[in-house]
SETORSE-181854 format. One record per residue: x, y, z of N, C-alpha, C in turn. Coordinates in nm, 2 decimals. Layout:
<atoms>
[atom [X Y Z] [X Y Z] [X Y Z]]
...
</atoms>
This chain:
<atoms>
[atom [8.21 8.27 11.95] [8.35 8.38 11.93] [8.44 8.39 11.87]]
[atom [8.50 8.44 11.79] [8.58 8.44 11.75] [8.75 8.43 11.79]]
[atom [8.82 8.24 11.80] [8.88 8.25 11.85] [9.06 8.21 11.75]]
[atom [9.00 8.28 11.63] [9.11 8.27 11.46] [9.16 8.37 11.52]]
[atom [9.34 8.37 11.53] [9.41 8.49 11.54] [9.42 8.58 11.37]]
[atom [9.38 8.53 11.30] [9.42 8.58 11.14] [9.40 8.68 11.09]]
[atom [9.27 8.74 11.11] [9.24 8.87 11.09] [9.40 8.96 11.21]]
[atom [9.43 8.94 11.31] [9.52 9.00 11.36] [9.65 9.02 11.33]]
[atom [9.68 8.87 11.30] [9.79 8.83 11.17] [9.82 8.92 11.10]]
[atom [9.71 8.90 11.02] [9.75 8.97 10.86] [9.80 9.09 10.88]]
[atom [9.71 9.17 10.94] [9.64 9.31 10.96] [9.82 9.35 11.01]]
[atom [9.90 9.29 11.11] [9.96 9.31 11.17] [10.12 9.30 11.06]]
[atom [10.11 9.19 10.99] [10.21 9.19 10.91] [10.18 9.27 10.80]]
[atom [10.10 9.31 10.73] [10.10 9.36 10.63] [10.11 9.54 10.64]]
[atom [10.06 9.57 10.82] [10.13 9.70 10.89] [10.33 9.70 10.84]]
[atom [10.35 9.56 10.90] [10.52 9.55 10.87] [10.58 9.61 10.77]]
[atom [10.50 9.51 10.64] [10.49 9.51 10.55] [10.50 9.65 10.43]]
[atom [10.39 9.73 10.40] [10.39 9.87 10.42] [10.52 9.94 10.48]]
[atom [10.54 9.96 10.60] [10.62 10.01 10.66] [10.79 9.97 10.63]]
[atom [10.78 9.91 10.63] [10.96 9.80 10.58] [10.97 9.78 10.43]]
[atom [10.94 9.85 10.33] [10.90 9.69 10.18] [11.00 9.62 10.16]]
[atom [10.99 9.55 10.14] [11.08 9.45 10.00] [11.15 9.54 9.94]]
[atom [11.33 9.47 9.95] [11.40 9.56 9.81] [11.38 9.45 9.69]]
[atom [11.38 9.50 9.59] [11.34 9.35 9.46] [11.18 9.40 9.42]]
[atom [11.18 9.27 9.34] [11.04 9.27 9.27] [10.97 9.17 9.31]]
[atom [10.90 9.10 9.31] [10.78 9.00 9.33] [10.85 8.88 9.43]]
[atom [10.97 8.83 9.38] [11.03 8.70 9.45] [11.01 8.79 9.61]]
[atom [11.13 8.88 9.62] [11.16 8.93 9.68] [11.01 8.98 9.82]]
[atom [10.93 9.05 9.75] [10.82 9.07 9.81] [10.72 8.98 9.90]]
[atom [10.75 8.88 9.84] [10.68 8.72 9.89] [10.79 8.68 9.99]]
[atom [10.94 8.67 9.98] [10.98 8.65 10.08] [10.95 8.77 10.22]]
[atom [10.99 8.89 10.19] [10.94 8.99 10.29] [10.80 8.98 10.36]]
[atom [10.75 8.95 10.28] [10.57 8.86 10.32] [10.59 8.79 10.44]]
[atom [10.61 8.67 10.41] [10.69 8.60 10.44] [10.74 8.59 10.59]]
[atom [10.81 8.63 10.59] [10.91 8.66 10.70] [10.85 8.77 10.81]]
[atom [10.77 8.80 10.75] [10.70 8.95 10.82] [10.57 8.83 10.91]]
[atom [10.52 8.73 10.80] [10.38 8.67 10.89] [10.43 8.59 10.96]]
[atom [10.57 8.51 10.94] [10.62 8.39 11.05] [10.64 8.48 11.20]]
[atom [10.71 8.63 11.21] [10.75 8.69 11.28] [10.59 8.74 11.41]]
[atom [10.54 8.81 11.32] [10.37 8.81 11.38] [10.31 8.72 11.41]]
[atom [10.30 8.61 11.38] [10.24 8.46 11.39] [10.31 8.44 11.54]]
[atom [10.43 8.44 11.56] [10.48 8.40 11.68] [10.46 8.52 11.76]]
[atom [10.44 8.64 11.78] [10.42 8.75 11.82] [10.27 8.73 11.91]]
[atom [10.20 8.67 11.81] [10.08 8.66 11.81] [10.06 8.59 11.93]]
[atom [10.10 8.46 11.90] [10.06 8.30 11.96] [10.10 8.32 12.12]]
[atom [10.23 8.36 12.08] [10.24 8.43 12.28] [10.17 8.51 12.34]]
[atom [10.15 8.60 12.28] [10.08 8.73 12.31] [9.90 8.69 12.37]]
[atom [9.84 8.57 12.29] [9.71 8.56 12.30] [9.70 8.41 12.30]]
[atom [9.80 8.35 12.38] [9.84 8.19 12.44] [9.71 8.09 12.42]]
[atom [9.61 8.13 12.47] [9.50 8.06 12.45] [9.35 8.11 12.38]]
[atom [9.30 7.99 12.36] [9.17 8.02 12.28] [9.06 8.15 12.32]]
[atom [9.05 8.13 12.43] [9.03 8.29 12.57] [9.08 8.39 12.53]]
[atom [9.22 8.42 12.51] [9.27 8.49 12.49] [9.25 8.55 12.39]]
[atom [9.27 8.42 12.29] [9.22 8.51 12.09] [9.07 8.57 12.12]]
[atom [9.00 8.49 12.20] [8.84 8.54 12.13] [8.83 8.68 12.21]]
[atom [8.97 8.69 12.34] [8.89 8.85 12.44] [8.93 8.95 12.33]]
[atom [9.07 8.94 12.22] [9.11 9.06 12.11] [9.04 9.08 12.04]]
[atom [8.94 8.92 12.00] [8.86 8.93 11.86] [8.74 9.05 11.95]]
[atom [8.71 9.03 12.03] [8.60 9.11 12.08] [8.61 9.26 12.15]]
[atom [8.72 9.29 12.19] [8.80 9.44 12.23] [8.87 9.49 12.12]]
[atom [8.96 9.42 12.05] [8.99 9.45 12.00] [9.12 9.52 12.00]]
[atom [9.20 9.47 11.89] [9.35 9.49 11.90] [9.42 9.61 11.93]]
[atom [9.33 9.73 11.92] [9.38 9.88 11.86] [9.42 9.99 11.76]]
[atom [9.49 9.88 11.67] [9.51 9.96 11.53] [9.65 10.09 11.54]]
[atom [9.65 10.09 11.43] [9.82 10.11 11.42] [9.86 10.29 11.41]]
[atom [9.77 10.33 11.47] [9.73 10.53 11.47] [9.96 10.53 11.53]]
[atom [9.94 10.48 11.68] [10.10 10.48 11.75] [10.18 10.41 11.61]]
[atom [10.22 10.32 11.58] [10.27 10.25 11.51] [10.31 10.36 11.41]]
[atom [10.21 10.40 11.33] [10.21 10.54 11.22] [10.29 10.64 11.22]]
[atom [10.24 10.72 11.36] [10.31 10.80 11.44] [10.50 10.76 11.46]]
[atom [10.53 10.67 11.48] [10.63 10.62 11.54] [10.72 10.63 11.46]]
[atom [10.65 10.57 11.29] [10.73 10.58 11.21] [10.76 10.67 11.11]]
[atom [10.67 10.79 11.12] [10.68 10.86 11.08] [10.57 10.90 10.92]]
[atom [10.48 10.75 10.93] [10.41 10.75 10.84] [10.24 10.81 10.89]]
[atom [10.19 10.87 10.80] [10.06 10.96 10.79] [9.98 10.85 10.70]]
[atom [9.95 10.80 10.79] [9.82 10.70 10.70] [9.72 10.75 10.69]]
[atom [9.64 10.84 10.78] [9.49 10.94 10.78] [9.51 11.00 10.62]]
[atom [9.62 11.10 10.63] [9.59 11.13 10.48] [9.64 11.04 10.37]]
[atom [9.62 10.95 10.32] [9.65 10.86 10.23] [9.54 10.75 10.24]]
[atom [9.48 10.71 10.32] [9.34 10.62 10.37] [9.25 10.67 10.28]]
[atom [9.17 10.57 10.22] [9.01 10.62 10.26] [8.94 10.47 10.32]]
[atom [8.83 10.50 10.33] [8.73 10.42 10.44] [8.78 10.28 10.40]]
[atom [8.80 10.18 10.35] [8.82 10.05 10.30] [8.96 10.05 10.28]]
[atom [9.10 10.07 10.32] [9.20 10.12 10.32] [9.24 10.12 10.48]]
[atom [9.17 10.22 10.52] [9.16 10.20 10.68] [9.15 10.11 10.74]]
[atom [9.05 10.05 10.71] [8.97 9.90 10.77] [9.06 9.85 10.85]]
[atom [9.16 9.77 10.76] [9.23 9.71 10.77] [9.33 9.66 10.90]]
[atom [9.40 9.88 10.89] [9.44 9.92 11.01] [9.42 9.90 11.19]]
[atom [9.29 9.94 11.17] [9.23 9.86 11.28] [9.22 9.70 11.34]]
[atom [9.30 9.67 11.26] [9.29 9.54 11.32] [9.42 9.53 11.38]]
[atom [9.57 9.63 11.34] [9.70 9.56 11.38] [9.69 9.59 11.57]]
[atom [9.77 9.49 11.59] [9.82 9.51 11.71] [9.94 9.53 11.76]]
[atom [9.94 9.67 11.82] [10.09 9.71 11.84] [10.17 9.62 11.94]]
[atom [10.17 9.61 12.03] [10.23 9.52 12.10] [10.32 9.37 11.98]]
[atom [10.18 9.27 11.91] [10.21 9.18 11.87] [10.35 9.28 11.74]]
[atom [10.33 9.40 11.68] [10.39 9.47 11.59] [10.55 9.47 11.66]]
[atom [10.53 9.51 11.81] [10.71 9.51 11.85] [10.76 9.41 11.92]]
[atom [10.63 9.33 11.92] [10.73 9.16 11.91] [10.80 9.11 11.81]]
[atom [10.67 9.13 11.71] [10.76 9.09 11.56] [10.90 9.17 11.48]]
[atom [10.89 9.27 11.52] [11.02 9.37 11.50] [11.12 9.31 11.57]]
[atom [11.08 9.27 11.71] [11.23 9.21 11.80] [11.27 9.12 11.77]]
[atom [11.15 9.00 11.72] [11.24 8.88 11.66] [11.31 8.88 11.54]]
[atom [11.26 9.01 11.47] [11.34 8.95 11.30] [11.41 9.08 11.32]]
[atom [11.48 9.16 11.44] [11.61 9.23 11.49] [11.75 9.15 11.51]]
[atom [11.68 9.02 11.62] [11.73 8.96 11.73] [11.70 8.77 11.70]]
[atom [11.79 8.67 11.65] [11.77 8.60 11.63] [11.81 8.51 11.73]]
[atom [11.85 8.54 11.82] [11.85 8.42 11.97] [11.71 8.47 11.98]]
[atom [11.64 8.56 11.99] [11.53 8.63 12.06] [11.43 8.52 11.99]]
[atom [11.47 8.57 11.89] [11.36 8.45 11.74] [11.37 8.33 11.80]]
[atom [11.45 8.26 11.83] [11.47 8.10 11.85] [11.43 8.08 11.98]]
[atom [11.43 8.14 12.06] [11.37 8.11 12.21] [11.19 8.13 12.19]]
[atom [11.17 8.21 12.11] [11.06 8.26 12.12] [10.98 8.13 12.04]]
[atom [11.03 8.08 11.93] [10.99 7.99 11.87] [10.96 7.83 11.92]]
[atom [11.06 7.81 12.03] [11.07 7.71 12.14] [10.97 7.76 12.25]]
[atom [10.95 7.83 12.25] [10.85 7.84 12.35] [10.70 7.82 12.34]]
[atom [10.69 7.85 12.16] [10.56 7.79 12.15] [10.49 7.65 12.17]]
[atom [10.61 7.59 12.18] [10.58 7.41 12.21] [10.49 7.43 12.37]]
[atom [10.55 7.48 12.41] [10.46 7.53 12.52] [10.30 7.54 12.54]]
[atom [10.25 7.64 12.45] [10.12 7.66 12.43] [10.03 7.59 12.32]]
[atom [9.91 7.64 12.30] [9.82 7.54 12.27] [9.80 7.58 12.17]]
[atom [9.86 7.70 12.06] [9.84 7.75 11.89] [9.91 7.59 11.80]]
[atom [10.02 7.59 11.88] [10.11 7.44 11.78] [10.10 7.31 11.82]]
[atom [10.03 7.26 11.88] [9.99 7.12 11.99] [9.95 7.08 11.88]]
[atom [9.94 6.96 11.88] [10.01 6.82 11.79] [10.02 6.88 11.65]]
[atom [10.08 7.00 11.62] [10.15 7.05 11.45] [10.26 7.05 11.46]]
[atom [10.38 7.00 11.43] [10.50 7.07 11.36] [10.47 7.16 11.25]]
[atom [10.54 7.28 11.39] [10.57 7.41 11.30] [10.70 7.47 11.31]]
[atom [10.70 7.50 11.17] [10.84 7.59 11.18] [10.86 7.67 11.12]]
[atom [10.95 7.79 11.17] [10.95 7.93 11.12] [11.12 7.93 11.03]]
[atom [11.14 7.86 10.97] [11.29 7.87 10.95] [11.30 8.06 10.86]]
[atom [11.21 8.07 10.79] [11.22 8.14 10.75] [11.26 8.30 10.85]]
[atom [11.21 8.31 10.96] [11.21 8.39 11.07] [11.37 8.36 11.16]]
[atom [11.37 8.21 11.15] [11.49 8.20 11.25] [11.62 8.16 11.21]]
[atom [11.64 8.09 11.09] [11.73 8.07 10.99] [11.72 8.13 10.90]]
[atom [11.71 8.22 10.86] [11.71 8.33 10.70] [11.82 8.32 10.63]]
[atom [11.80 8.28 10.48] [11.93 8.26 10.38] [11.93 8.40 10.41]]
[atom [12.10 8.37 10.27] [12.10 8.53 10.20] [11.98 8.60 10.12]]
[atom [11.85 8.51 10.06] [11.81 8.57 9.96] [11.70 8.66 10.04]]
[atom [11.68 8.59 10.15] [11.55 8.64 10.32] [11.62 8.79 10.30]]
[atom [11.73 8.73 10.34] [11.80 8.87 10.43] [11.81 8.96 10.31]]
[atom [11.77 8.95 10.18] [11.82 9.08 10.08] [11.66 9.11 10.05]]
[atom [11.55 9.01 10.04] [11.45 9.08 10.03] [11.42 9.18 10.14]]
[atom [11.41 9.10 10.26] [11.39 9.23 10.39] [11.47 9.31 10.47]]
[atom [11.59 9.33 10.40] [11.66 9.41 10.44] [11.63 9.56 10.54]]
[atom [11.53 9.61 10.48] [11.44 9.68 10.54] [11.39 9.67 10.69]]
[atom [11.31 9.52 10.63] [11.22 9.45 10.76] [11.31 9.40 10.88]]
[atom [11.42 9.40 10.88] [11.49 9.31 10.90] [11.67 9.44 11.01]]
[atom [11.66 9.51 10.95] [11.73 9.61 10.96] [11.75 9.69 11.13]]
[atom [11.82 9.64 11.26] [11.78 9.69 11.38] [11.74 9.84 11.37]]
[atom [11.83 9.96 11.34] [11.84 10.09 11.39] [11.69 10.12 11.32]]
[atom [11.62 10.06 11.18] [11.49 10.11 11.16] [11.35 10.05 11.25]]
[atom [11.42 9.93 11.28] [11.32 9.88 11.34] [11.27 9.93 11.49]]
[atom [11.40 9.96 11.55] [11.40 10.00 11.69] [11.29 10.09 11.76]]
[atom [11.26 10.19 11.63] [11.15 10.26 11.76] [11.04 10.21 11.80]]
[atom [11.01 10.10 11.70] [10.86 9.99 11.71] [10.92 9.90 11.84]]
[atom [11.04 9.85 11.75] [11.07 9.67 11.90] [11.10 9.72 12.03]]
[atom [11.12 9.85 12.07] [11.17 9.89 12.16] [10.99 9.93 12.25]]
[atom [10.93 9.94 12.20] [10.81 10.00 12.27] [10.75 9.87 12.36]]
[atom [10.77 9.78 12.33] [10.71 9.61 12.44] [10.85 9.52 12.46]]
[atom [10.95 9.53 12.39] [11.08 9.46 12.40] [11.02 9.37 12.52]]
[atom [11.08 9.52 12.59] [11.09 9.39 12.75] [10.98 9.34 12.80]]
[atom [10.86 9.33 12.74] [10.75 9.28 12.80] [10.76 9.08 12.75]]
[atom [10.82 9.12 12.59] [10.87 8.99 12.58] [10.97 8.88 12.56]]
[atom [11.07 8.98 12.61] [11.20 8.93 12.70] [11.19 8.86 12.84]]
[atom [11.10 8.91 12.88] [11.00 8.90 13.01] [10.93 8.74 13.05]]
[atom [10.85 8.75 12.91] [10.81 8.61 12.89] [10.92 8.56 12.88]]
[atom [10.94 8.57 12.79] [11.09 8.42 12.71] [11.19 8.37 12.82]]
[atom [11.22 8.45 12.97] [11.27 8.36 13.08] [11.23 8.24 13.10]]
[atom [11.39 8.19 13.07] [11.39 8.07 13.14] [11.30 8.03 13.28]]
[atom [11.20 7.90 13.28] [11.10 7.85 13.41] [11.03 7.95 13.37]]
[atom [10.99 8.04 13.32] [10.84 8.10 13.31] [10.74 8.07 13.22]]
[atom [10.66 8.02 13.27] [10.51 7.94 13.12] [10.46 8.04 13.16]]
[atom [10.42 8.02 12.99] [10.34 8.12 12.91] [10.20 8.12 12.90]]
[atom [10.15 8.01 12.99] [9.95 8.06 13.03] [9.99 8.06 13.17]]
[atom [9.97 8.13 13.25] [9.88 8.18 13.38] [9.84 8.03 13.48]]
</atoms>
C-alpha cells in the first residue's frame, strides 16, 4: 500500500509553479519551486497526518486539477496530451488551497510548521521549512507571483477556513 505522499506533493507543487511561474531565470525557477514544494509538503502532511490517511488518498486519488484550472482561468485540457495530463490527476485541490494560504500568510505558515511537530511525518527528523516561513528578498523576488495574496486569493480561499480551524490552539492533528 502506498503511504508516501510524494506523487501528490510533486504534482501539486508542479501545478502551483505552472499557475504562478517564477520571475526570472533558472535560479528564480528553482527558488520558486522550492517554496512551492515546501508549502505543499506542509499542507499535505497536515491534510494526511498518518500513514493510513496517505494510503487512503493513494487508493482513492486526490481529485485532480480541473477545478483549480477553471478557477485560475487555465485551459489545461486544450494544451495537454495524455502524458502531460496524467500528472494533473495527482493534484490535490485542498492541499493546493492550503499551500496557497501558507505562501501568502507568514503567520499561518509558522503555525502550520509548528503543528507538524505533533504529526508522524516529521517524527525523529528535524525538518525546517525556511524558504516557506522566512523567505529572504531573493526568494520573494523569485516567487513574486506565487506569493502574491491577490493572485492566490481565489485558490487560497477555497479551503482556507478548514486550515485555520485545524491550526486553532489546542486542536490535535490526529483524531
